[in-house]
C-alpha positions as CSV (number, residue, x, y, z in Angstrom):
1,M,-167.0,-86.6,-61.3
2,K,-169.2,-89.7,-61.0
3,A,-172.8,-89.4,-62.2
4,S,-173.8,-91.6,-59.3
5,C,-172.7,-88.8,-56.9
6,D,-174.5,-86.1,-58.9
7,P,-178.0,-85.5,-57.4
8,V,-179.1,-83.3,-60.3
9,Q,-181.2,-85.2,-62.8
10,T,-182.0,-84.2,-66.4
11,L,-185.6,-83.5,-67.5
12,H,-187.0,-85.3,-70.5
13,E,-190.2,-83.4,-70.6
14,E,-190.4,-80.0,-72.3
15,P,-190.7,-77.2,-69.6
16,A,-194.0,-75.4,-70.2
17,E,-192.7,-72.0,-69.1
18,A,-189.6,-71.9,-71.4
19,E,-190.1,-69.7,-74.4
20,V,-186.6,-70.0,-76.0
21,V,-184.2,-72.8,-76.6
22,S,-181.6,-71.7,-74.0
23,H,-184.1,-71.6,-71.2
24,R,-185.6,-74.9,-72.2
25,L,-182.2,-76.7,-72.4
26,M,-180.8,-75.1,-69.3
27,L,-183.8,-76.4,-67.3
28,R,-183.7,-79.9,-69.0
29,A,-179.9,-80.3,-68.6
30,G,-180.0,-79.4,-64.9
31,L,-178.1,-76.1,-65.1
32,V,-180.6,-73.8,-63.4
33,R,-183.8,-73.8,-61.5
34,K,-186.2,-70.9,-61.1
35,L,-186.7,-69.2,-57.7
36,A,-188.9,-66.3,-58.7
37,G,-189.6,-64.3,-61.9
38,G,-186.3,-63.4,-63.4
39,V,-184.3,-65.0,-60.5
40,Y,-182.5,-68.3,-60.9
41,S,-180.3,-70.7,-58.9
42,Y,-177.3,-72.0,-60.7
43,L,-176.6,-75.7,-60.2
44,P,-173.1,-77.3,-60.3
45,M,-172.6,-77.7,-64.0
46,A,-173.7,-74.1,-64.7
47,V,-171.3,-72.9,-62.1
48,R,-168.4,-74.8,-63.7
49,A,-169.2,-73.2,-67.0
50,L,-169.5,-69.8,-65.4
51,R,-166.1,-70.2,-63.7
52,K,-164.5,-71.1,-67.1
53,V,-166.0,-68.0,-68.7
54,E,-164.8,-65.9,-65.8
55,A,-161.3,-67.3,-66.0
56,I,-160.9,-66.3,-69.6
57,I,-162.3,-62.8,-68.9
58,R,-159.9,-62.4,-66.0
59,E,-156.9,-63.4,-68.1
60,E,-157.8,-60.9,-70.8
61,M,-158.7,-58.1,-68.4
62,N,-155.4,-58.6,-66.6
63,S,-153.5,-58.7,-69.9
64,A,-155.2,-55.4,-70.9
65,G,-153.9,-53.7,-67.7
66,G,-156.9,-54.2,-65.5
67,Q,-156.8,-54.8,-61.7
68,E,-159.6,-56.7,-60.0
69,V,-161.7,-55.0,-57.3
70,L,-164.9,-55.8,-55.5
71,L,-167.4,-53.0,-55.0
72,P,-170.6,-52.9,-52.9
73,A,-173.9,-54.0,-54.4
74,L,-175.7,-51.7,-52.0
75,Q,-175.3,-48.1,-53.2
76,P,-176.4,-44.9,-51.4
77,S,-178.8,-42.7,-53.4
78,D,-176.8,-39.5,-53.0
79,L,-174.1,-40.8,-55.4
80,W,-176.8,-41.4,-58.0
81,E,-178.4,-38.1,-57.4
82,K,-175.1,-36.3,-58.1
83,T,-175.1,-37.7,-61.7
84,G,-178.9,-37.4,-62.2
85,R,-179.4,-41.1,-62.6
86,W,-181.5,-41.6,-59.5
87,Q,-184.4,-40.1,-61.4
88,A,-183.3,-41.0,-64.9
89,Y,-183.1,-44.8,-64.3
90,G,-186.7,-45.0,-63.4
91,P,-188.5,-48.1,-62.1
92,E,-185.8,-50.5,-63.3
93,L,-183.6,-49.4,-60.4
94,F,-184.2,-51.5,-57.2
95,R,-184.6,-49.0,-54.4
96,L,-184.8,-49.6,-50.7
97,H,-184.5,-47.8,-47.4
98,D,-182.6,-48.8,-44.3
99,R,-184.1,-48.5,-40.7
100,H,-183.0,-44.8,-40.6
101,E,-184.9,-44.1,-43.9
102,R,-181.7,-43.6,-45.9
103,A,-182.3,-44.5,-49.5
104,F,-180.1,-47.1,-51.3
105,A,-180.1,-48.9,-54.6
106,L,-179.1,-52.4,-55.6
107,G,-176.5,-51.8,-58.2
108,P,-177.3,-52.5,-61.9
109,T,-173.9,-50.9,-62.6
110,H,-171.1,-49.1,-60.7
111,E,-170.0,-45.9,-62.4
112,E,-170.9,-43.8,-59.4
113,V,-169.3,-46.1,-56.9
114,I,-166.0,-46.6,-58.7
115,T,-165.8,-42.8,-59.3
116,D,-166.3,-42.2,-55.6
117,L,-163.6,-44.8,-54.8
118,V,-161.1,-43.4,-57.2
119,S,-161.6,-39.9,-55.8
120,Q,-160.3,-41.3,-52.4
121,V,-157.3,-43.2,-53.7
122,I,-155.9,-41.3,-56.7
123,R,-154.7,-37.8,-56.4
124,S,-151.9,-37.4,-59.0
125,Y,-151.5,-37.9,-62.7
126,R,-148.5,-40.1,-61.7
127,Q,-151.1,-42.7,-60.6
128,L,-152.8,-42.9,-64.0
129,P,-154.0,-44.6,-66.0
130,F,-156.0,-46.9,-63.8
131,I,-158.3,-49.7,-65.0
132,A,-160.4,-51.5,-62.4
133,Y,-162.7,-54.4,-63.0
134,Q,-165.0,-56.7,-61.0
135,I,-167.2,-59.8,-61.6
136,Q,-170.3,-59.4,-59.5
137,T,-174.1,-59.9,-59.3
138,K,-176.1,-57.0,-60.6
139,F,-179.8,-56.2,-60.1
140,R,-182.4,-54.7,-62.5
141,D,-186.2,-54.6,-61.9
142,E,-187.2,-55.8,-65.3
143,R,-190.8,-55.0,-66.1
144,R,-191.2,-58.3,-67.8
145,P,-188.4,-60.8,-67.0
146,R,-188.3,-63.5,-69.6
147,F,-186.2,-66.0,-71.5
148,G,-184.6,-67.5,-68.4
149,I,-181.3,-65.9,-67.6
150,L,-181.3,-63.9,-70.8
151,R,-183.5,-61.2,-69.3
152,G,-183.5,-61.5,-65.5
153,R,-183.7,-59.4,-62.5
154,E,-180.5,-60.7,-61.1
155,F,-177.4,-61.4,-63.3
156,I,-173.7,-61.8,-63.2
157,M,-171.6,-59.1,-65.0
158,K,-168.0,-58.2,-65.5
159,D,-167.8,-54.4,-65.4
160,A,-164.6,-52.5,-65.9
161,Y,-163.8,-48.8,-65.5
162,S,-160.8,-46.8,-66.8
163,F,-159.5,-43.4,-65.6
164,S,-157.1,-41.4,-67.7
165,V,-155.2,-38.1,-67.8
166,S,-156.3,-37.2,-71.3
167,E,-158.9,-38.0,-73.9
168,E,-156.2,-39.5,-76.1
169,N,-155.2,-42.0,-73.4
170,A,-158.8,-42.8,-72.6
171,R,-159.5,-43.6,-76.3
172,Q,-156.4,-45.8,-76.4
173,I,-157.7,-47.8,-73.5
174,Y,-161.1,-47.9,-75.2
175,T,-159.5,-49.5,-78.2
176,R,-157.5,-51.8,-76.0
177,M,-160.7,-53.0,-74.4
178,Q,-162.4,-53.5,-77.7
179,E,-159.5,-55.8,-78.7
180,A,-159.6,-57.6,-75.4
181,Y,-163.4,-58.3,-75.8
182,G,-162.8,-59.6,-79.3
183,R,-160.2,-62.1,-77.9
184,I,-162.6,-63.1,-75.1
185,F,-165.4,-64.0,-77.4
186,L,-163.1,-65.7,-79.9
187,R,-161.6,-67.8,-77.1
188,L,-165.1,-68.8,-76.0
189,G,-165.8,-70.0,-79.5
190,L,-168.7,-67.6,-80.2
191,D,-169.7,-66.2,-83.6
192,H,-169.9,-62.5,-82.7
193,R,-169.8,-59.0,-84.1
194,M,-168.7,-55.7,-82.7
195,V,-171.3,-53.1,-83.7
196,E,-171.7,-49.3,-83.3
197,A,-174.3,-48.6,-80.7
198,D,-176.2,-46.0,-78.7
199,S,-174.9,-45.2,-75.2
200,G,-178.3,-45.2,-73.5
201,L,-178.5,-44.5,-69.7
202,I,-174.8,-45.1,-69.2
203,G,-174.0,-42.0,-71.2
204,G,-171.0,-40.8,-73.2
205,N,-170.6,-40.1,-76.9
206,L,-169.1,-43.3,-78.2
207,S,-170.0,-46.9,-77.6
208,H,-169.9,-50.4,-79.2
209,E,-171.9,-53.5,-78.5
210,F,-170.6,-57.1,-78.8
211,M,-173.3,-59.3,-80.3
212,V,-173.6,-63.1,-80.5
213,M,-175.4,-64.1,-83.6
214,A,-178.6,-66.1,-82.8
215,D,-182.0,-66.6,-84.4
216,S,-183.8,-65.9,-81.1
217,G,-181.9,-62.6,-80.4
218,E,-184.0,-59.5,-79.5
219,D,-181.5,-57.2,-81.2
220,T,-181.1,-56.6,-84.9
221,V,-177.8,-55.7,-86.4
222,V,-176.8,-54.7,-89.9
223,T,-173.5,-56.2,-91.0
224,C,-171.1,-55.9,-94.0
225,E,-169.6,-59.3,-94.8
226,K,-167.0,-57.6,-97.0
227,C,-165.3,-55.2,-94.6
228,S,-166.8,-56.3,-91.3
229,W,-168.5,-52.9,-90.5
230,A,-171.5,-53.5,-88.3
231,S,-174.1,-51.5,-86.4
232,N,-177.1,-52.0,-84.2
233,I,-180.2,-51.2,-86.2
234,E,-181.2,-48.6,-83.6
235,K,-178.0,-46.7,-84.5
236,A,-178.4,-47.0,-88.2
237,P,-182.2,-47.5,-88.9
238,D,-182.1,-46.5,-92.5
239,A,-178.7,-48.1,-93.5
240,R,-178.9,-50.1,-96.7
241,V,-175.3,-50.0,-97.9
242,C,-172.1,-50.1,-96.0
243,P,-170.7,-46.5,-95.2
244,V,-167.2,-47.9,-95.4
245,C,-167.1,-49.9,-98.7
246,G,-170.5,-49.4,-100.2
247,S,-171.5,-53.1,-100.2
248,V,-175.1,-54.1,-99.5
249,L,-175.7,-54.7,-95.8
250,E,-177.2,-57.9,-94.3
251,S,-179.7,-57.8,-91.4
252,R,-179.3,-60.4,-88.6
253,T,-180.7,-61.1,-85.2
254,A,-178.3,-61.2,-82.2
255,I,-178.0,-61.2,-78.4
256,E,-175.9,-58.5,-76.7
257,V,-173.3,-59.9,-74.5
258,G,-170.9,-56.9,-74.1
259,H,-170.9,-53.2,-74.3
260,V,-168.0,-50.6,-74.1
261,F,-168.4,-46.9,-73.6
262,Y,-166.2,-43.8,-73.8
263,L,-167.5,-41.6,-71.1
264,G,-165.3,-38.6,-71.1
265,H,-166.3,-36.4,-68.1
266,K,-169.8,-37.8,-67.8
267,Y,-169.3,-38.9,-64.2
268,S,-166.2,-37.2,-63.0
269,T,-167.5,-33.7,-63.6
270,P,-170.8,-33.9,-61.7
271,M,-169.1,-35.9,-58.9
272,E,-166.3,-33.4,-58.7
273,T,-163.7,-36.1,-59.0
274,T,-160.4,-34.7,-60.0
275,F,-156.6,-35.3,-60.0
276,L,-153.6,-33.0,-60.1
277,D,-152.1,-32.8,-63.6
278,S,-148.4,-32.2,-64.3
279,A,-148.9,-28.4,-63.8
280,G,-150.5,-28.9,-60.4
281,K,-154.0,-28.1,-61.7
282,E,-157.2,-29.9,-60.6
283,V,-158.8,-31.6,-63.6
284,P,-161.5,-34.2,-64.0
285,F,-160.7,-37.7,-65.0
286,F,-161.4,-39.0,-68.5
287,M,-163.3,-42.2,-68.1
288,G,-164.5,-45.3,-69.9
289,C,-166.6,-48.3,-68.8
290,Y,-166.8,-51.8,-70.2
291,G,-169.4,-54.5,-69.4
292,I,-169.8,-58.2,-70.2
293,G,-172.9,-60.2,-69.3
294,V,-171.2,-63.3,-67.8
295,S,-174.3,-65.3,-67.0
296,R,-175.9,-64.1,-70.2
297,I,-173.0,-65.6,-72.2
298,L,-174.1,-69.1,-71.1
299,A,-177.6,-68.6,-72.5
300,A,-176.4,-66.9,-75.6
301,T,-173.9,-69.7,-76.3
302,I,-176.7,-72.3,-76.1
303,E,-178.9,-70.2,-78.4
304,Q,-176.1,-70.2,-80.9
305,S,-174.8,-73.7,-80.3
306,H,-177.4,-76.5,-80.0
307,D,-179.3,-79.1,-82.0
308,D,-182.4,-81.2,-81.5
309,K,-180.6,-83.4,-79.0
310,G,-179.4,-80.7,-76.7
311,I,-176.6,-78.3,-76.0
312,I,-173.3,-78.3,-77.9
313,W,-170.8,-76.6,-75.6
314,P,-167.7,-75.0,-77.0
315,V,-164.6,-76.7,-75.5
316,A,-163.5,-73.5,-73.6
317,M,-166.6,-73.3,-71.4
318,A,-168.0,-76.9,-71.3
319,P,-168.7,-77.9,-67.7
320,Y,-166.8,-81.1,-68.4
321,R,-164.8,-81.8,-71.6
322,T,-165.5,-85.5,-71.7
323,A,-168.3,-87.8,-70.8
324,V,-167.1,-91.4,-70.2
325,L,-170.0,-93.8,-70.8
326,P,-169.4,-97.4,-69.7
327,L,-172.2,-99.6,-71.0
328,G,-173.6,-102.7,-69.5
329,P,-173.3,-104.4,-66.1
330,G,-169.9,-104.3,-64.4
331,M,-168.3,-102.1,-67.2
332,S,-167.7,-99.3,-64.7
333,E,-165.5,-101.5,-62.6
334,R,-163.4,-103.1,-65.4
335,R,-159.7,-102.5,-65.1
336,E,-159.3,-101.2,-68.6
337,V,-162.0,-98.6,-68.0
338,L,-160.6,-97.4,-64.7
339,S,-157.1,-97.2,-66.3
340,L,-158.5,-95.0,-69.1
341,L,-160.3,-92.8,-66.6
342,E,-157.0,-92.4,-64.7
343,S,-155.3,-91.4,-67.9
344,L,-158.0,-88.8,-68.7
345,E,-157.7,-87.4,-65.2
346,S,-154.0,-87.0,-65.6
347,L,-154.5,-85.2,-69.0
348,W,-157.3,-82.9,-67.8
349,P,-157.8,-83.0,-64.0
350,G,-161.5,-82.8,-63.0
351,E,-162.7,-82.6,-66.7
352,S,-164.2,-86.1,-67.0
353,Y,-167.9,-86.9,-66.2
354,F,-168.0,-90.6,-65.5
355,D,-171.5,-92.0,-66.0
356,D,-171.3,-95.0,-63.7
357,R,-175.1,-95.3,-63.3
358,E,-176.7,-98.7,-63.9
359,I,-179.2,-97.5,-66.5
360,R,-179.9,-98.3,-70.1
361,P,-177.3,-97.2,-72.6
362,G,-179.8,-95.1,-74.5
363,M,-180.5,-93.0,-71.4
364,K,-176.7,-92.3,-71.0
365,F,-176.5,-91.3,-74.7
366,Q,-179.5,-89.0,-74.3
367,D,-178.1,-87.3,-71.2
368,A,-174.6,-86.8,-72.7
369,D,-176.1,-85.3,-75.8
370,L,-178.5,-83.1,-73.8
371,R,-175.7,-81.8,-71.5
372,G,-173.5,-81.1,-74.5
373,F,-170.1,-82.5,-73.4
374,P,-167.7,-81.9,-76.3
375,F,-166.5,-85.5,-76.3
376,Q,-168.1,-88.8,-75.4
377,V,-166.0,-91.9,-74.7
378,I,-168.3,-94.9,-75.2
379,L,-167.2,-98.2,-73.7
380,G,-169.1,-101.3,-74.6
381,D,-168.2,-105.0,-74.3
382,R,-167.8,-105.3,-78.1
383,H,-165.0,-102.8,-78.2
384,V,-163.4,-103.0,-74.8
385,D,-163.0,-106.8,-75.1
386,K,-160.6,-106.0,-78.0
387,G,-158.9,-103.2,-76.1
388,D,-160.7,-100.5,-78.0
389,G,-163.1,-97.7,-77.3
390,E,-165.3,-95.3,-79.3
391,V,-165.0,-91.6,-79.3
392,K,-167.9,-89.4,-80.4
393,I,-167.4,-85.7,-81.2
394,R,-170.6,-83.9,-80.1
395,R,-170.4,-81.0,-82.5
396,T,-170.0,-83.0,-85.7
397,G,-171.3,-86.4,-84.7
398,E,-168.1,-88.0,-85.9
399,R,-167.3,-91.4,-84.4
400,L,-163.9,-93.0,-84.1
401,V,-162.9,-96.4,-82.8
402,L,-159.4,-96.7,-81.6
403,P,-157.2,-98.4,-78.9
404,L,-158.1,-97.3,-75.4
405,K,-154.5,-96.3,-74.8
406,D,-154.7,-93.8,-77.7
407,I,-157.9,-92.1,-76.6
408,P,-156.2,-89.4,-74.4
409,A,-153.8,-88.4,-77.1
410,L,-156.6,-88.1,-79.6
411,L,-158.7,-85.9,-77.3
412,S,-155.7,-83.8,-76.4
413,A,-154.9,-83.2,-80.1
414,R,-158.5,-82.3,-80.9
415,V,-158.7,-79.9,-78.1
416,Q,-155.4,-78.2,-78.9
417,G,-156.6,-77.9,-82.5
418,I,-159.8,-76.2,-81.4
419,L,-158.2,-73.9,-78.9
420,S,-155.4,-72.9,-81.3
421,E,-158.0,-71.8,-83.9
422,S,-159.4,-69.4,-81.3
């Protein structure tokens, strides 16, 4: 990607409306723009990061036995009335009527819809277990949308639903999903904790949240650093010592990015959704549901991973892995630079952001730091004339001067090392 072909410019002024770091940096780096309160448009670099997050989620969901579906965002009220959530959800549920005065909701979640679908396609225990997932835009009429995409009225989620013949199998899938979520957040390079949590409006009697540790988080978790037990403070408001090992607990702020629920018959019973068991008897499905805030992950990552210069993207979700920064007149056209760019393209197709703009070097450095590319390849006359280039590691600030021909191998080794650790 050439910067000269990128119409999105960075902002060097602090956005007055931004209350938290992620909102400020996403605006300044040209990732999002506000349309209305709690509603944002995603610009190309944000979409690239989203797609990388989604790809990792899909890989892990598929490995855990999930099958991807796509469910309607527009949901008829009668499904929600069957489960009692049409009233229970309150004003956060976007409600509308069609021209025939039939009531609908814009889905904040899809338990009713998937349960209705499964009732149409699964009739026998021989078809179970079944795990369906989707990645889709959700809607919630937040009373006070704030913090950019951290608390919006429209957001992207991965939601998965499991249907089992028994409680034992449903709990096995619940554990499998916990493990899959752990792998997802580890691969994304996030410092996270799985904590015991309340089930809220989703329901069920067992749930865990996945929290990204961040100073600006609206949630508080208590954690045991000795045995890794953790809980949302709402679930354990008086906890002072670990119930597992007796160690003193620590309190930390965090951002919720995932939530898993064991539902049992919470939805299958009121919706009369059954299958035939091995004895030919009609029995309700044992269910679980599992959500990840895909768009929220971007903001939570920035809250956790930034400095005073800008974003520090983990390699796994960076819009581009490398920023190539030719400095000075004519450097963008030099044979050595174009040859290096070709080598990087062969190594990682589409992963180099080539800043070919004729602007001051300092502005290129500022934009590369602000946008958080994991690696910067700096190409000035002093080094290129000797066949060298400079590599800057964004996270550590480390700088290395080495022959141009060796730069792709160095970057490849660094990335492999980072990804293997996750």
